[in-house]
N, C-alpha and C positions, 0 to 999 in steps of 0.2 A: 927825317933820319932816325929819330927816336923810335918811331913805329917799326921801321925796317929792322933796327937792332933788336927790338922786342920779339918780332916774329922769328928772327934767326935764332934767338936764345930759346924760344919755345920749341922750335923744330929740333935743335940739338938736344934739349932736355928730354924730348919725347922718346929718344932712344933708350933712356934709362928708366922709363916708366915700368913699375912692377907688373908682372903677370898676375892676374887674379889667382888667389890661392897661395901666393908667396909673400914672404916678409919683405919690407923695403920702405923707402920714404919717397914722397912725391918730390918733384923738382923744386929747387929753391928752398927746401926745408918746410914746404907746405904740409899741413895736416889735412885729411879729408874734410874736416869741418870748416877749414878756411875757404873752401870753395862754395860754401852755402850762404844764403842770405843772412842778414842780421837776425839775431835771436831775441825775441821779446822775453823779458823776465817773467818768471811764473813761480808762485807758491800756492798750493791748494790744500784744502782740508783733508784731501785723500792721503796726504803725506803721513798722516798719523797711522795709516794701515801698515807701515813698514816696521818690521822687527829689527832690532839691532843685530849686527853680524854675529855676535856671540850667543844669541838665543839658540837653544838646541833645535828649534823648529824653523829657524831662518832658512829660506830657500837659497839656492846658489846665487840667484839674482841679488838677493839682499846681502848675502855674504860678500859679494863683489863691490859693495858700495853703490849698487843700482846701475852698474856700468856694463855688466856682462850677462850673457845668457848661456846656460850650461850646455855641454856636449850631450849627444844622445845617451851615452853610457851614464853620465852623471845624472841626467834627467830621470832615466828609468830607475837608477839606484835609489834616488831620493823618493820617487813614487812607491817603490817596493817597501821602503822603510815606513812610509806613511800607511800603506795597506797593512803592514804587519802590526801597526800600533792601534788600529781601529777596525771593528767589523763593518763600519759604514763604507769602507773603501775596499775595492778589489780591482785587480788588473786582469784584462783579457787580451790575448793576442788575436787580432782580427785579420792579419795577413802577414806576408813576408815579402820584403823588397827584392829587387833584382840583384842586389849585392848581398842578400842573405840576412838582413836585419829584420827583427820582429817589428810589426806595426802594432803599437800597444794602445789600448783604450782603457780608461779608468771608468769604473762603475761606482757611483756614489749614491747610495740609497740606504734608508734607515729602516730596520726592523723587518726586512723581507729578504728572501733569497735573491741573489744577484743573477737572475735569469730573465729572459724576455717575458715568459709566461707569468712569473711572480710579480714583476714590475707592472705588467698590464693589469693583473688581478688586484693590485693594491689600490687602483683607482686614482693614484696620483699622476699628474701630468709628467711627461718625460721630455727633457731638453737635451739635444745632442749638439755639442760644440766641438768644432775642430780648429786647430791652429796648425801653422806650418805647412799648408798646402803649397805656399811659396815660402821656403824656410828662411829667406832673408827677412821676411816679414813675420817675426816670431813673437810679437808682443803677447799674443793670446796664451802661449805656453807658460810664460812666467806669471802672468796674471792668474791663470787657472790654477797653478800650483799653490799660490798664496791663498786663493779663495778656498780650495779644497782643504787646506790646513785649518783655516779659520772656521770652516763649517764642521770640522771633526775634532781633531786633537786639541786645538787651541780653544774652541768653543765660542768664539766671539760672534760667529754667524751660525750657531748651531740650529737655530729655529728654522732656517731655510729648508733643511732636509725633512722637516716635519710635513711639508706640503708639496714637495716636488722632488723628483729624482733626476739625476744628472749623469749623462754620458760625456766623457771628455777625451778627445784624441789630441794629445799635446803636440805630436809631430806626425803629420800625415805623410809628407815626403821625407822619409827618414834618410835616404841616400843623399838627396840634395842638401839636407841639413848638415851632413858631415863634410860637405865640401865647403868648409868654413874659411873665411878670410876677412881681413880688415878692408879689403878692396872689392867686395862683392856688390855693394850698392852705393854708387857715387853720390846719390841725392838723398841719403838717409842719415839721420843723426843717431847712430848707435843701433845695436850694441857694439862693443869693441870688435867682435867678430860675428859675422852673419853667414847663414847658409846660402846656397845657390838656388836660383829660381826654378830650374828644371830638375828632373830626376837623372839617374845615371845614364839613361839613353837620350838625354836632352829633350824629353817630352815635358810639356807644361801640363800639370795635372788639372789645372782649372781651364782646360780646353778639351777635357777628355770625358765629360759626363755622358755623352751619347755613344761614343765609340768604345769606351771601356777598355782601353789598351794598356793602362798603367795599373800596377798592383795596388797603389794607394786608392785610386778611385773605385776600382772593383771592390776593395775592402770596405769603403765607406758606403757604397750602394748596398752591399750585402748587410751592413749594419742597419741601414734604413729599412730594408725589407724584413729583417729578422726582429729588430727591437721596436719598430714602429713608433718613432718619436713624434711628439706633437709640435715641436719647434726645432728647426735646424739653423745653426749659427756658424758662419764661416768668417774667420778673422784674418784680415789682411792689413797691409800698410800701403799708403798711396804712392804714386809717382806724381809729378806735375807741379802745379803752381804753389805760390805762398798765399796763405790766408790765416785768419784768426782761429778757425776751428781746430780742435785736436782730435776729436772722435767724430767722424762722419759715418753715417750708417743709414740703413733703410731696407725696405722690401721692394720687390718689383711693383711698379705702379698698378693700380687696380684696373687698368685697361687690359691687363695681361690674362694669363691662363688660370689664375686663382684669385679672382677679385675679392671674395669674402675674406680669405686669410689676409690679403693685403690690407683690406680695410680694418681688420682687427688690429694688425700691427700699427697702422697709422692712427687709429682712433683710441685704442686702449693701451697698447704697449708704449708707443712713442711719447705721449705726454708724461707718463710716470718715469720712464728711463731718462728722458732729457732733463726733467726737473731734478732728479737725483744727481745726474752728472753736473748740472750747474751748481747745486748746493755743495758739491764736493770740490768746486773750483775749476771744473772743466768746461769746455766750450763745444757742445754737440752741434752738429750741422748736417746739411744735406750732402749727397755725393757731389763732387766737383769735377765736371768735364768741360773745361774751357773750350768754347766753340772755335776761337781763333788760334788754339793750340797752346797758349801759355798764360793768358791773362783772363780770368773769369769776368772781369769788368766788361768785356766785350760780349758777354752772353754765356749762359751755362746750359749745357745739354742734359736732358733727363733721359737716361739710357733704358732701353727695353732689351734686356739680355736674352740671347738665344739659349737653347737647352744644353749647349756644350759647357756653359758656365754653372757654377754651383747654385747661384740664386735663380737663374733661368730654369735649371733642371728641377729645383724644388717647386717652382711654380708650375712646371709642366706636369709634375706628378702629384700636384695638389697637396703639398706639404708646406706649411707656413715656414718661410725661409728668410733669414736676415743676413745681409752682408755688412760687415764692419770694415771700414777703411780708415785706420788711424793716419794722421798726417805725418808724412815722412820727415818733414822739416822741424817737427817738435822733438825734444829730447826723449831718449828711450825711457827714462824713469817716468816722465809725465805720461807717455803713451801707455806704459804698462799699468800705471795706477788708474788711468782713465778706463782701460779695458776691465780692470777689476771692478770698478764701480758699475760699468755697463753690465757685466755678467751677473753681479749681485742683484742689481735692480731687475734684470731680465728674469732671473730665477724666481724672484719674489712676485713679480706681476703675473708670471705664468702660474705660480702656485695659487695665487688668489683668483685668477680668472681662467683656470684650466678648462672648465666646462664650456665657456664661450669660445675658446680657441678650438677645442675639439669639434664643436658644432660648425665653426667656420670651415675647418678642414673637411668635415663630413659633407657639408653642402657643396663644396667645390668638387669633391670626388663623385658626388651623385649627379653633377651636371653633365650634360651631353651636348655641348655646343655644336651647332651645325649652321653654317660652315665653321671649320676650324681655321683660325689664323695661324699661318705658318711663319710669318715674319712681319715686322713693322718697319715703318719709315717715319722720318720727320718731314719738315718742309711744308708744302702747301696743304692746308686743311688741318694741320696738327695743332695741338693745344699749346698756348703760350701764356705764361703767367709772369707777373713782376713781383719779385720778393726783395726784401732788404738782405743784402749779402755782406757778411763781415769779412772784408778783404784786407789786404795789405797794399799800400800804395806802391805803384811801380813806375818805372820810367824806361825809356828806350835810349840806349847809348850806342855810338858808333863802335864797331868791332874791327880792329886791325887784322883779326884772323879771318873772319868771314867776308869782310868787305861790305857788310850790311849793318844791321842793328841787332842788338841783343837786349832782352829784358833784364832789368836789375830791380830787385825788391829793396825798398828803402827801410823796411822794418816799422814803418808808421801805420798803425791801424786806421782803417777807413771803412765806414759803413755807407753803402750806396745801393740804389735800386738797380737790380740786374734782371734782365729778361731770361726766364727759364723756358727753353724750347723742348717740347716732349717728342718722343718717337711713339706716337699712339695711333698712326694711320695704318691700317692693314696694307702690307705690300704684296703679300701672296696669301691666298686662301685655298682650301680644298673642302669639297663636300665630304661629309662624314659617311663612309660606307657602313653597311651592317658588319662586314667582315673583310679581311684580307686573306688571300690564299697564297701560300708559298710552296712552290714545288719541292719535292723531297731532295732534289739535288742541291738545294740551297739551305741545308740543315744548319750551317753555321749562322745564318741570319736568325733562324728560330732559336738557336742556343743563346745568341746575344740578347734577343728579346726577353728570354727567360731570366737572364742575369739581371735585367732591370726589374724583375718582378711581374712582368706582363704575362697573363695567362695565355698559353699557346696549346691548342689541341692538336694531337697527331691523328691523322686520318688512318683508320685501320683497313679501309677498303678503297679500291679505285673509285674515283668520283668524277662525274661529268657535270658540266654546268655552263650556263651562259654568263659571261663576265665582262667587265670593262678592264681594258689594259691600256698601257701607255707605250707609245713608240717614239723614239728620238730620230726623226728623219735627218738626212744629210742635205746640205745646202743646195746640191746640184739637182735634187729632185724637183718635180713640178708642183708639189703640193704646198709650197710656201714655207716649208720647214727651214729651220736654221740649224747649223751644225752645233754640236755640243762644244764646250770649251774646257779643255783640260788644264788651262792656266799655265802650267809649266813650273811654277814655283812650288817647292816643297813646303808644306805647312803641317806642323805637328806630326811629322813622320809619314805623311801621306800626300798624294797629289790630288788636290781638290778637283771636282768635276761639276760644272754648271750645265744643266740639261738643255738650256736654250728653249726653243719652242717645242712643246710636247703635243703630240697628236693622240687623241683618244680613239680607241677602236673597241668594237664589241666582237667578241670571239667566242666560239664554242671551245671549251677547255676540257681536256681529259687528264686528270691528275692521278698519278700512281698512288698506291698505298704508301704510307710514310710521309706524305705531304702534310702541310700544316694549315690550320685555320686560326686566325687571330680575330676574335670578336672585338668590336669597339665599344660594346655595351658592358664595360668593366671599369673599375676605378682608375686604371691607367690607360684607358682607351685613347685619351687625347695624346698621351706620350707615344702610343703606338702609331697614331697618325703622323706625328712629327718625325718619327723614325722611318716610316715606310713611304711617305709621299716624296717623290723625287724633287718636287719644287721646294721642299723644306730645306733651309740652309744647313740643318743638322741631321738630315736624313742619311741613312747608310749609303744611299746612292751618291750623294754629294761628297761623302767621305771616301769615295772610291772603292766601295765594296762590290760593285757590279761592272767593273771594267771589262769583264769577259764578253759582255753582250755587244761591245763596241768593236769587236774584231770579226772580220770576215774570214771564213775558213774554206769556202768553195768558190771556184771561178770557172769560167767557160773559155775554151780555146776559140780563136777566130774562125778556124775552118769549120766548126759546127755552128757557131753563132751567126755567121753570115747567111747561110741558107735559111736558118730559123728566122732571122730578122726579115728576109724577103717574104717568107711565108706569112709572118705576122702583119706586114704591111698590106699584103694582098687581101688577107682575111678581115682586116679591121680598118675601115676608112677613117674612123675617128682617131685611131692611133696614128695612122699615116698623116693626118692633118696636124696633130700635135708634134710629130717628128719634124715636119716641114717648118712649123713655127719655131721650134727649138733651133733648127739650123739657121734660120733667118735672124733670130734675136741673140744668138750666142756664138760669135766668131771663133772663140777658143774651142768650143764644143765641135763646131763644124770642121775645124782643122785637125781634130784628133780622132784617128780611126778607132782606137781602143775605147775612148769615151762614147763614141757612137754605138759600138757593139754592146758596151756595158749598159747603156740606156735600155736596150732591148732585153738584155739578160735580166735586169731588175724587174721587168714586166712580164717575164716568162714564168711558167710553173716550175722551172728549175731553180729559181732564186730562193735563198734561205728565208723562209717565212718568219723566222724568229730573230733575224738580224736587227739589232737595236730595239728589240722588244723587251721592255722591262718585265722581268718574270713574275713580279708580285701582282696578282690580279685583285680587282675590287668587285665585290658583289653588294649591290645596294639593298635589295630586298632578299635577305638570306633566309 
């Protein structure tokens, strides 16, 4: 009876739940923090970094008692005041959002003009850090503001800028940042108000690195192309399970597209950064992807991200890239201070080991792997390692709401051996052609490649060649092909397309002037392969940019096809045998007059030779 009363009360209370973005209270006087697991007490040496609220250079975060993160307007105003106070800091507008807000980047460099050419000529390594790609996960903004101040006007970290230069984007998704509410992230401890995950068009910027449809990601890719950083850092806050770590971070595993940069991060950067985090009272750890969905004790997955994500994109373009995932269940002040220590230590280690980092990036850019891995999987044959995991004890309790069990975290720390399962087995590969050729009619694809920084040559004369092409056959054909899958669900504003079984053909091509050639013997050649191979999960094809080729535009009337089919049967005994076999093996086909005639139409010279022909051609020996 008590359970039924509780369920009824919850259902009635649900009517009064606040809409995200509005003020209100939770049912029964609950606060959002009351829904979260028990909080372990914490005090760390990094707390000394905080200025008192009345200090003239206190950040809005510090002035709020470490509870709040400032609005877009207040953030930019504070940064402009900092830039006006020191020549080491300047602000640059790198883009404009859909709602008309400037996307601002801070340039922090000492003794040089704040331009890409001057920073490159200085010889100092350059670190690019972005925060707020998911604006509810905003720790990096407040930590970066504190560190900028300490490196400049306050002077307590002044020596850092003697050896390294710093690009800092405090809010990448500025429109999502301003959709602020106390109810935006149910599983996160602070700040008081947080931004929204997606932008004003409900697109997730951290799924946009290959298709480049959001203003924020286009802006940051342009920064990478123009300023040429040596290290790229993207700061997030996790979802998911409870555990002891407060700062989880890392690079793409060295099985991926940039193994040398990944090893530099693992061997040179990680020991130093983790040591400094621990000395300051923080608990650095690995990324946590619980295999059973909620409890890492059952196994932890080691993710190999695709190029649509910031860290996968960095690896694909051979730029050393680090993803930071602070733990959402740790308090906001602890997360911000941990991020400060992480950034400070990162800038220092890059300043001291810049030449080795640059050499790792250079070596990855110089590599020309063949074949190119398009995607990875776990499972059979994948690497498995056992590590000590600093977890929090959990238990499963009956739920009157779900009728099953739900995990509850007890707050008790527990260290246990956990199996880490890697995604390091190639799932799809493609040979590396010398070049791709794109017909002039698909100039939008060439434009998008150039936005990535990929070199694209425009052909000034008509060109003829023998080339390899892909065709996507339909299931009803006799060549064993499988139909493509359009999925049906909308994902990131597009309908995804899976190519199914692709058939290779060799054809003589005649390309008009204005067509495009994309060589793979260039620093971003691997990225070009990932974008242009239809079997790649982050290819333009799978993002739905070539749907036109999947539509038929010409047909044949029965009164002309029937005599043509009779003529074809008489002239080609082999075709006649295949037709009889099709009739015998496929009752649906045998009973459908139009399907019978269409079978002949597809094999006649009248059928569209380009139907389902992927227009991007491959040339192996160019």
